[in-house]
Chimera marker file (.cmm) of the C-alpha trace (Angstrom):
<marker_set name="trace">
<marker id="1" x="4.423" y="-18.921" z="10.710" r="1" g="1" b="0" radius="0.5"/>
<marker id="2" x="1.577" y="-16.650" z="9.638" r="1" g="1" b="0" radius="0.5"/>
<marker id="3" x="1.788" y="-14.021" z="6.942" r="1" g="1" b="0" radius="0.5"/>
<marker id="4" x="0.066" y="-10.680" z="7.392" r="1" g="1" b="0" radius="0.5"/>
<marker id="5" x="-0.427" y="-8.316" z="4.452" r="1" g="1" b="0" radius="0.5"/>
<marker id="6" x="-1.198" y="-4.673" z="5.204" r="1" g="1" b="0" radius="0.5"/>
<marker id="7" x="-2.264" y="-2.658" z="2.158" r="1" g="1" b="0" radius="0.5"/>
<marker id="8" x="-2.082" y="1.082" z="2.811" r="1" g="1" b="0" radius="0.5"/>
<marker id="9" x="-4.065" y="3.739" z="0.960" r="1" g="1" b="0" radius="0.5"/>
<marker id="10" x="-7.489" y="5.162" z="0.307" r="1" g="1" b="0" radius="0.5"/>
<marker id="11" x="-9.856" y="4.280" z="-2.539" r="1" g="1" b="0" radius="0.5"/>
<marker id="12" x="-10.912" y="7.955" z="-2.568" r="1" g="1" b="0" radius="0.5"/>
<marker id="13" x="-7.663" y="9.061" z="-4.278" r="1" g="1" b="0" radius="0.5"/>
<marker id="14" x="-6.820" y="7.344" z="-7.558" r="1" g="1" b="0" radius="0.5"/>
<marker id="15" x="-3.054" y="7.150" z="-7.023" r="1" g="1" b="0" radius="0.5"/>
<marker id="16" x="-3.407" y="6.108" z="-3.399" r="1" g="1" b="0" radius="0.5"/>
<marker id="17" x="-5.964" y="3.399" z="-4.183" r="1" g="1" b="0" radius="0.5"/>
<marker id="18" x="-3.330" y="0.813" z="-5.153" r="1" g="1" b="0" radius="0.5"/>
<marker id="19" x="-3.108" y="-0.736" z="-1.673" r="1" g="1" b="0" radius="0.5"/>
<marker id="20" x="-6.860" y="-1.186" z="-1.152" r="1" g="1" b="0" radius="0.5"/>
<marker id="21" x="-7.240" y="-2.505" z="-4.711" r="1" g="1" b="0" radius="0.5"/>
<marker id="22" x="-4.534" y="-5.124" z="-4.065" r="1" g="1" b="0" radius="0.5"/>
<marker id="23" x="-6.036" y="-6.025" z="-0.682" r="1" g="1" b="0" radius="0.5"/>
<marker id="24" x="-9.460" y="-6.526" z="-2.242" r="1" g="1" b="0" radius="0.5"/>
<marker id="25" x="-8.047" y="-8.708" z="-5.031" r="1" g="1" b="0" radius="0.5"/>
<marker id="26" x="-6.126" y="-10.843" z="-2.526" r="1" g="1" b="0" radius="0.5"/>
<marker id="27" x="-9.266" y="-11.459" z="-0.467" r="1" g="1" b="0" radius="0.5"/>
<marker id="28" x="-11.991" y="-11.669" z="-3.111" r="1" g="1" b="0" radius="0.5"/>
<marker id="29" x="-10.282" y="-13.002" z="-6.225" r="1" g="1" b="0" radius="0.5"/>
<marker id="30" x="-7.329" y="-14.999" z="-4.921" r="1" g="1" b="0" radius="0.5"/>
<marker id="31" x="-8.609" y="-15.990" z="-1.452" r="1" g="1" b="0" radius="0.5"/>
<marker id="32" x="-5.055" y="-15.910" z="-0.063" r="1" g="1" b="0" radius="0.5"/>
<marker id="33" x="-4.304" y="-17.825" z="3.112" r="1" g="1" b="0" radius="0.5"/>
<marker id="34" x="-2.936" y="-14.776" z="4.915" r="1" g="1" b="0" radius="0.5"/>
<marker id="35" x="-4.385" y="-12.079" z="7.135" r="1" g="1" b="0" radius="0.5"/>
<marker id="36" x="-5.130" y="-9.112" z="4.861" r="1" g="1" b="0" radius="0.5"/>
<marker id="37" x="-5.755" y="-5.622" z="6.187" r="1" g="1" b="0" radius="0.5"/>
<marker id="38" x="-6.645" y="-2.767" z="3.841" r="1" g="1" b="0" radius="0.5"/>
<marker id="39" x="-9.339" y="-3.316" z="1.236" r="1" g="1" b="0" radius="0.5"/>
<marker id="40" x="-11.589" y="-0.977" z="-0.710" r="1" g="1" b="0" radius="0.5"/>
<marker id="41" x="-14.354" y="-1.606" z="1.844" r="1" g="1" b="0" radius="0.5"/>
<marker id="42" x="-12.099" y="-1.269" z="4.898" r="1" g="1" b="0" radius="0.5"/>
<marker id="43" x="-8.975" y="0.721" z="3.947" r="1" g="1" b="0" radius="0.5"/>
<marker id="44" x="-5.904" y="1.439" z="6.056" r="1" g="1" b="0" radius="0.5"/>
<marker id="45" x="-5.658" y="5.202" z="5.558" r="1" g="1" b="0" radius="0.5"/>
<marker id="46" x="-3.422" y="7.895" z="7.021" r="1" g="1" b="0" radius="0.5"/>
<marker id="47" x="-6.143" y="8.514" z="9.628" r="1" g="1" b="0" radius="0.5"/>
<marker id="48" x="-6.560" y="4.852" z="10.639" r="1" g="1" b="0" radius="0.5"/>
<marker id="49" x="-3.062" y="3.470" z="10.124" r="1" g="1" b="0" radius="0.5"/>
<marker id="50" x="-1.868" y="3.978" z="13.699" r="1" g="1" b="0" radius="0.5"/>
<marker id="51" x="-4.694" y="1.795" z="15.033" r="1" g="1" b="0" radius="0.5"/>
<marker id="52" x="-4.115" y="-0.880" z="12.369" r="1" g="1" b="0" radius="0.5"/>
<marker id="53" x="-0.356" y="-0.914" z="12.990" r="1" g="1" b="0" radius="0.5"/>
<marker id="54" x="-0.895" y="-1.214" z="16.762" r="1" g="1" b="0" radius="0.5"/>
<marker id="55" x="-3.351" y="-4.067" z="16.158" r="1" g="1" b="0" radius="0.5"/>
<marker id="56" x="-0.985" y="-5.941" z="13.843" r="1" g="1" b="0" radius="0.5"/>
<marker id="57" x="1.929" y="-5.473" z="16.255" r="1" g="1" b="0" radius="0.5"/>
<marker id="58" x="-0.155" y="-6.745" z="19.191" r="1" g="1" b="0" radius="0.5"/>
<marker id="59" x="-2.026" y="-9.626" z="17.546" r="1" g="1" b="0" radius="0.5"/>
<marker id="60" x="0.493" y="-10.884" z="14.982" r="1" g="1" b="0" radius="0.5"/>
<marker id="61" x="3.760" y="-10.712" z="16.951" r="1" g="1" b="0" radius="0.5"/>
<marker id="62" x="5.332" y="-13.824" z="15.399" r="1" g="1" b="0" radius="0.5"/>
<marker id="63" x="4.106" y="-13.189" z="11.855" r="1" g="1" b="0" radius="0.5"/>
<marker id="64" x="5.889" y="-11.970" z="8.773" r="1" g="1" b="0" radius="0.5"/>
<marker id="65" x="4.375" y="-8.651" z="7.713" r="1" g="1" b="0" radius="0.5"/>
<marker id="66" x="4.250" y="-7.615" z="4.059" r="1" g="1" b="0" radius="0.5"/>
<marker id="67" x="3.431" y="-3.915" z="3.751" r="1" g="1" b="0" radius="0.5"/>
<marker id="68" x="2.003" y="-2.680" z="0.436" r="1" g="1" b="0" radius="0.5"/>
<marker id="69" x="1.724" y="0.958" z="-0.608" r="1" g="1" b="0" radius="0.5"/>
<marker id="70" x="1.663" y="3.284" z="-3.594" r="1" g="1" b="0" radius="0.5"/>
<marker id="71" x="4.651" y="5.500" z="-4.277" r="1" g="1" b="0" radius="0.5"/>
<marker id="72" x="5.973" y="8.152" z="-6.615" r="1" g="1" b="0" radius="0.5"/>
<marker id="73" x="9.286" y="7.912" z="-8.459" r="1" g="1" b="0" radius="0.5"/>
<marker id="74" x="10.889" y="8.741" z="-11.787" r="1" g="1" b="0" radius="0.5"/>
<marker id="75" x="9.099" y="8.339" z="-15.118" r="1" g="1" b="0" radius="0.5"/>
<marker id="76" x="11.085" y="5.227" z="-16.062" r="1" g="1" b="0" radius="0.5"/>
<marker id="77" x="9.789" y="3.385" z="-12.959" r="1" g="1" b="0" radius="0.5"/>
<marker id="78" x="6.132" y="4.376" z="-13.387" r="1" g="1" b="0" radius="0.5"/>
<marker id="79" x="3.642" y="1.482" z="-13.077" r="1" g="1" b="0" radius="0.5"/>
<marker id="80" x="6.266" y="-0.948" z="-11.791" r="1" g="1" b="0" radius="0.5"/>
<marker id="81" x="6.820" y="-2.562" z="-8.416" r="1" g="1" b="0" radius="0.5"/>
<marker id="82" x="9.839" y="-2.387" z="-6.151" r="1" g="1" b="0" radius="0.5"/>
<marker id="83" x="10.497" y="-4.518" z="-3.079" r="1" g="1" b="0" radius="0.5"/>
<marker id="84" x="12.446" y="-3.958" z="0.117" r="1" g="1" b="0" radius="0.5"/>
<marker id="85" x="13.502" y="-6.068" z="3.062" r="1" g="1" b="0" radius="0.5"/>
<marker id="86" x="12.539" y="-3.411" z="5.606" r="1" g="1" b="0" radius="0.5"/>
<marker id="87" x="8.888" y="-2.601" z="4.925" r="1" g="1" b="0" radius="0.5"/>
<marker id="88" x="7.521" y="0.703" z="3.667" r="1" g="1" b="0" radius="0.5"/>
<marker id="89" x="7.013" y="4.255" z="4.915" r="1" g="1" b="0" radius="0.5"/>
<marker id="90" x="3.224" y="4.591" z="4.649" r="1" g="1" b="0" radius="0.5"/>
<marker id="91" x="2.031" y="8.163" z="4.102" r="1" g="1" b="0" radius="0.5"/>
<marker id="92" x="5.507" y="9.291" z="3.030" r="1" g="1" b="0" radius="0.5"/>
<marker id="93" x="3.883" y="11.710" z="0.565" r="1" g="1" b="0" radius="0.5"/>
<marker id="94" x="2.597" y="13.695" z="3.538" r="1" g="1" b="0" radius="0.5"/>
<marker id="95" x="5.870" y="13.557" z="5.446" r="1" g="1" b="0" radius="0.5"/>
<marker id="96" x="5.558" y="10.409" z="7.564" r="1" g="1" b="0" radius="0.5"/>
<marker id="97" x="8.974" y="8.761" z="7.950" r="1" g="1" b="0" radius="0.5"/>
<marker id="98" x="8.352" y="5.732" z="10.212" r="1" g="1" b="0" radius="0.5"/>
<marker id="99" x="8.806" y="2.361" z="8.477" r="1" g="1" b="0" radius="0.5"/>
<marker id="100" x="6.451" y="-0.585" z="8.918" r="1" g="1" b="0" radius="0.5"/>
<marker id="101" x="6.648" y="-4.233" z="7.921" r="1" g="1" b="0" radius="0.5"/>
<marker id="102" x="9.268" y="-6.915" z="7.401" r="1" g="1" b="0" radius="0.5"/>
<marker id="103" x="8.963" y="-6.824" z="3.622" r="1" g="1" b="0" radius="0.5"/>
<marker id="104" x="7.797" y="-3.879" z="1.553" r="1" g="1" b="0" radius="0.5"/>
<marker id="105" x="6.118" y="-3.729" z="-1.833" r="1" g="1" b="0" radius="0.5"/>
<marker id="106" x="5.758" y="-0.326" z="-3.489" r="1" g="1" b="0" radius="0.5"/>
<marker id="107" x="3.843" y="0.269" z="-6.687" r="1" g="1" b="0" radius="0.5"/>
<marker id="108" x="4.886" y="3.405" z="-8.532" r="1" g="1" b="0" radius="0.5"/>
<marker id="109" x="1.713" y="5.222" z="-9.599" r="1" g="1" b="0" radius="0.5"/>
<marker id="110" x="3.163" y="8.560" z="-10.679" r="1" g="1" b="0" radius="0.5"/>
<marker id="111" x="6.173" y="10.844" z="-10.897" r="1" g="1" b="0" radius="0.5"/>
<marker id="112" x="7.708" y="12.480" z="-7.860" r="1" g="1" b="0" radius="0.5"/>
<marker id="113" x="7.843" y="16.240" z="-8.203" r="1" g="1" b="0" radius="0.5"/>
<marker id="114" x="6.888" y="19.565" z="-6.719" r="1" g="1" b="0" radius="0.5"/>
<marker id="115" x="3.288" y="18.624" z="-5.890" r="1" g="1" b="0" radius="0.5"/>
<marker id="116" x="3.168" y="14.968" z="-4.848" r="1" g="1" b="0" radius="0.5"/>
<marker id="117" x="-0.389" y="15.168" z="-3.509" r="1" g="1" b="0" radius="0.5"/>
<marker id="118" x="-1.643" y="16.491" z="-6.850" r="1" g="1" b="0" radius="0.5"/>
<marker id="119" x="0.212" y="13.695" z="-8.635" r="1" g="1" b="0" radius="0.5"/>
<marker id="120" x="-1.574" y="11.091" z="-6.488" r="1" g="1" b="0" radius="0.5"/>
<marker id="121" x="-4.956" y="12.763" z="-7.057" r="1" g="1" b="0" radius="0.5"/>
<marker id="122" x="-4.537" y="12.932" z="-10.839" r="1" g="1" b="0" radius="0.5"/>
<marker id="123" x="-3.035" y="9.469" z="-11.365" r="1" g="1" b="0" radius="0.5"/>
<marker id="124" x="-4.785" y="7.349" z="-13.980" r="1" g="1" b="0" radius="0.5"/>
<marker id="125" x="-7.141" y="5.066" z="-11.996" r="1" g="1" b="0" radius="0.5"/>
<marker id="126" x="-7.302" y="2.533" z="-14.837" r="1" g="1" b="0" radius="0.5"/>
<marker id="127" x="-3.497" y="2.201" z="-14.833" r="1" g="1" b="0" radius="0.5"/>
<marker id="128" x="-3.475" y="1.890" z="-11.038" r="1" g="1" b="0" radius="0.5"/>
<marker id="129" x="-6.038" y="-0.927" z="-11.248" r="1" g="1" b="0" radius="0.5"/>
<marker id="130" x="-3.983" y="-2.570" z="-13.998" r="1" g="1" b="0" radius="0.5"/>
<marker id="131" x="-0.902" y="-2.378" z="-11.759" r="1" g="1" b="0" radius="0.5"/>
<marker id="132" x="-2.903" y="-3.925" z="-8.887" r="1" g="1" b="0" radius="0.5"/>
<marker id="133" x="-3.863" y="-6.812" z="-11.192" r="1" g="1" b="0" radius="0.5"/>
<marker id="134" x="-0.170" y="-7.562" z="-11.723" r="1" g="1" b="0" radius="0.5"/>
<link id1="1" id2="2" r="1" g="1" b="0" radius="0.2"/>
<link id1="2" id2="3" r="1" g="1" b="0" radius="0.2"/>
<link id1="3" id2="4" r="1" g="1" b="0" radius="0.2"/>
<link id1="4" id2="5" r="1" g="1" b="0" radius="0.2"/>
<link id1="5" id2="6" r="1" g="1" b="0" radius="0.2"/>
<link id1="6" id2="7" r="1" g="1" b="0" radius="0.2"/>
<link id1="7" id2="8" r="1" g="1" b="0" radius="0.2"/>
<link id1="8" id2="9" r="1" g="1" b="0" radius="0.2"/>
<link id1="9" id2="10" r="1" g="1" b="0" radius="0.2"/>
<link id1="10" id2="11" r="1" g="1" b="0" radius="0.2"/>
<link id1="11" id2="12" r="1" g="1" b="0" radius="0.2"/>
<link id1="12" id2="13" r="1" g="1" b="0" radius="0.2"/>
<link id1="13" id2="14" r="1" g="1" b="0" radius="0.2"/>
<link id1="14" id2="15" r="1" g="1" b="0" radius="0.2"/>
<link id1="15" id2="16" r="1" g="1" b="0" radius="0.2"/>
<link id1="16" id2="17" r="1" g="1" b="0" radius="0.2"/>
<link id1="17" id2="18" r="1" g="1" b="0" radius="0.2"/>
<link id1="18" id2="19" r="1" g="1" b="0" radius="0.2"/>
<link id1="19" id2="20" r="1" g="1" b="0" radius="0.2"/>
<link id1="20" id2="21" r="1" g="1" b="0" radius="0.2"/>
<link id1="21" id2="22" r="1" g="1" b="0" radius="0.2"/>
<link id1="22" id2="23" r="1" g="1" b="0" radius="0.2"/>
<link id1="23" id2="24" r="1" g="1" b="0" radius="0.2"/>
<link id1="24" id2="25" r="1" g="1" b="0" radius="0.2"/>
<link id1="25" id2="26" r="1" g="1" b="0" radius="0.2"/>
<link id1="26" id2="27" r="1" g="1" b="0" radius="0.2"/>
<link id1="27" id2="28" r="1" g="1" b="0" radius="0.2"/>
<link id1="28" id2="29" r="1" g="1" b="0" radius="0.2"/>
<link id1="29" id2="30" r="1" g="1" b="0" radius="0.2"/>
<link id1="30" id2="31" r="1" g="1" b="0" radius="0.2"/>
<link id1="31" id2="32" r="1" g="1" b="0" radius="0.2"/>
<link id1="32" id2="33" r="1" g="1" b="0" radius="0.2"/>
<link id1="33" id2="34" r="1" g="1" b="0" radius="0.2"/>
<link id1="34" id2="35" r="1" g="1" b="0" radius="0.2"/>
<link id1="35" id2="36" r="1" g="1" b="0" radius="0.2"/>
<link id1="36" id2="37" r="1" g="1" b="0" radius="0.2"/>
<link id1="37" id2="38" r="1" g="1" b="0" radius="0.2"/>
<link id1="38" id2="39" r="1" g="1" b="0" radius="0.2"/>
<link id1="39" id2="40" r="1" g="1" b="0" radius="0.2"/>
<link id1="40" id2="41" r="1" g="1" b="0" radius="0.2"/>
<link id1="41" id2="42" r="1" g="1" b="0" radius="0.2"/>
<link id1="42" id2="43" r="1" g="1" b="0" radius="0.2"/>
<link id1="43" id2="44" r="1" g="1" b="0" radius="0.2"/>
<link id1="44" id2="45" r="1" g="1" b="0" radius="0.2"/>
<link id1="45" id2="46" r="1" g="1" b="0" radius="0.2"/>
<link id1="46" id2="47" r="1" g="1" b="0" radius="0.2"/>
<link id1="47" id2="48" r="1" g="1" b="0" radius="0.2"/>
<link id1="48" id2="49" r="1" g="1" b="0" radius="0.2"/>
<link id1="49" id2="50" r="1" g="1" b="0" radius="0.2"/>
<link id1="50" id2="51" r="1" g="1" b="0" radius="0.2"/>
<link id1="51" id2="52" r="1" g="1" b="0" radius="0.2"/>
<link id1="52" id2="53" r="1" g="1" b="0" radius="0.2"/>
<link id1="53" id2="54" r="1" g="1" b="0" radius="0.2"/>
<link id1="54" id2="55" r="1" g="1" b="0" radius="0.2"/>
<link id1="55" id2="56" r="1" g="1" b="0" radius="0.2"/>
<link id1="56" id2="57" r="1" g="1" b="0" radius="0.2"/>
<link id1="57" id2="58" r="1" g="1" b="0" radius="0.2"/>
<link id1="58" id2="59" r="1" g="1" b="0" radius="0.2"/>
<link id1="59" id2="60" r="1" g="1" b="0" radius="0.2"/>
<link id1="60" id2="61" r="1" g="1" b="0" radius="0.2"/>
<link id1="61" id2="62" r="1" g="1" b="0" radius="0.2"/>
<link id1="62" id2="63" r="1" g="1" b="0" radius="0.2"/>
<link id1="63" id2="64" r="1" g="1" b="0" radius="0.2"/>
<link id1="64" id2="65" r="1" g="1" b="0" radius="0.2"/>
<link id1="65" id2="66" r="1" g="1" b="0" radius="0.2"/>
<link id1="66" id2="67" r="1" g="1" b="0" radius="0.2"/>
<link id1="67" id2="68" r="1" g="1" b="0" radius="0.2"/>
<link id1="68" id2="69" r="1" g="1" b="0" radius="0.2"/>
<link id1="69" id2="70" r="1" g="1" b="0" radius="0.2"/>
<link id1="70" id2="71" r="1" g="1" b="0" radius="0.2"/>
<link id1="71" id2="72" r="1" g="1" b="0" radius="0.2"/>
<link id1="72" id2="73" r="1" g="1" b="0" radius="0.2"/>
<link id1="73" id2="74" r="1" g="1" b="0" radius="0.2"/>
<link id1="74" id2="75" r="1" g="1" b="0" radius="0.2"/>
<link id1="75" id2="76" r="1" g="1" b="0" radius="0.2"/>
<link id1="76" id2="77" r="1" g="1" b="0" radius="0.2"/>
<link id1="77" id2="78" r="1" g="1" b="0" radius="0.2"/>
<link id1="78" id2="79" r="1" g="1" b="0" radius="0.2"/>
<link id1="79" id2="80" r="1" g="1" b="0" radius="0.2"/>
<link id1="80" id2="81" r="1" g="1" b="0" radius="0.2"/>
<link id1="81" id2="82" r="1" g="1" b="0" radius="0.2"/>
<link id1="82" id2="83" r="1" g="1" b="0" radius="0.2"/>
<link id1="83" id2="84" r="1" g="1" b="0" radius="0.2"/>
<link id1="84" id2="85" r="1" g="1" b="0" radius="0.2"/>
<link id1="85" id2="86" r="1" g="1" b="0" radius="0.2"/>
<link id1="86" id2="87" r="1" g="1" b="0" radius="0.2"/>
<link id1="87" id2="88" r="1" g="1" b="0" radius="0.2"/>
<link id1="88" id2="89" r="1" g="1" b="0" radius="0.2"/>
<link id1="89" id2="90" r="1" g="1" b="0" radius="0.2"/>
<link id1="90" id2="91" r="1" g="1" b="0" radius="0.2"/>
<link id1="91" id2="92" r="1" g="1" b="0" radius="0.2"/>
<link id1="92" id2="93" r="1" g="1" b="0" radius="0.2"/>
<link id1="93" id2="94" r="1" g="1" b="0" radius="0.2"/>
<link id1="94" id2="95" r="1" g="1" b="0" radius="0.2"/>
<link id1="95" id2="96" r="1" g="1" b="0" radius="0.2"/>
<link id1="96" id2="97" r="1" g="1" b="0" radius="0.2"/>
<link id1="97" id2="98" r="1" g="1" b="0" radius="0.2"/>
<link id1="98" id2="99" r="1" g="1" b="0" radius="0.2"/>
<link id1="99" id2="100" r="1" g="1" b="0" radius="0.2"/>
<link id1="100" id2="101" r="1" g="1" b="0" radius="0.2"/>
<link id1="101" id2="102" r="1" g="1" b="0" radius="0.2"/>
<link id1="102" id2="103" r="1" g="1" b="0" radius="0.2"/>
<link id1="103" id2="104" r="1" g="1" b="0" radius="0.2"/>
<link id1="104" id2="105" r="1" g="1" b="0" radius="0.2"/>
<link id1="105" id2="106" r="1" g="1" b="0" radius="0.2"/>
<link id1="106" id2="107" r="1" g="1" b="0" radius="0.2"/>
<link id1="107" id2="108" r="1" g="1" b="0" radius="0.2"/>
<link id1="108" id2="109" r="1" g="1" b="0" radius="0.2"/>
<link id1="109" id2="110" r="1" g="1" b="0" radius="0.2"/>
<link id1="110" id2="111" r="1" g="1" b="0" radius="0.2"/>
<link id1="111" id2="112" r="1" g="1" b="0" radius="0.2"/>
<link id1="112" id2="113" r="1" g="1" b="0" radius="0.2"/>
<link id1="113" id2="114" r="1" g="1" b="0" radius="0.2"/>
<link id1="114" id2="115" r="1" g="1" b="0" radius="0.2"/>
<link id1="115" id2="116" r="1" g="1" b="0" radius="0.2"/>
<link id1="116" id2="117" r="1" g="1" b="0" radius="0.2"/>
<link id1="117" id2="118" r="1" g="1" b="0" radius="0.2"/>
<link id1="118" id2="119" r="1" g="1" b="0" radius="0.2"/>
<link id1="119" id2="120" r="1" g="1" b="0" radius="0.2"/>
<link id1="120" id2="121" r="1" g="1" b="0" radius="0.2"/>
<link id1="121" id2="122" r="1" g="1" b="0" radius="0.2"/>
<link id1="122" id2="123" r="1" g="1" b="0" radius="0.2"/>
<link id1="123" id2="124" r="1" g="1" b="0" radius="0.2"/>
<link id1="124" id2="125" r="1" g="1" b="0" radius="0.2"/>
<link id1="125" id2="126" r="1" g="1" b="0" radius="0.2"/>
<link id1="126" id2="127" r="1" g="1" b="0" radius="0.2"/>
<link id1="127" id2="128" r="1" g="1" b="0" radius="0.2"/>
<link id1="128" id2="129" r="1" g="1" b="0" radius="0.2"/>
<link id1="129" id2="130" r="1" g="1" b="0" radius="0.2"/>
<link id1="130" id2="131" r="1" g="1" b="0" radius="0.2"/>
<link id1="131" id2="132" r="1" g="1" b="0" radius="0.2"/>
<link id1="132" id2="133" r="1" g="1" b="0" radius="0.2"/>
<link id1="133" id2="134" r="1" g="1" b="0" radius="0.2"/>
</marker_set>
């Protein structure tokens, strides 16, 4: 059975760059034996995610899909990972509620609050890259 890893986010926003950073590390540094979508050079963003999801669903029907994304939570969970057995809700910060993936991995890059978009924009890029290295 194949494993597909879809790393959501954009390298243009520090807090949202976690997914592409992880995707790039998996391909370039660790040379994982899985299909990896979402790298710094070819990110799976809010604008492109529908096409990527349709592609994964069509081409990798029998595969296990690990979905990776950045998230916001409480201060005590900042710069930690959480896992789920039902994927992730990519673009949840902008109101998207549809889940994707068989397994989800969320990296907390900031604190949830009144202005979640601002929190993602002002997240410490160095700490996000350090979290990706984990």
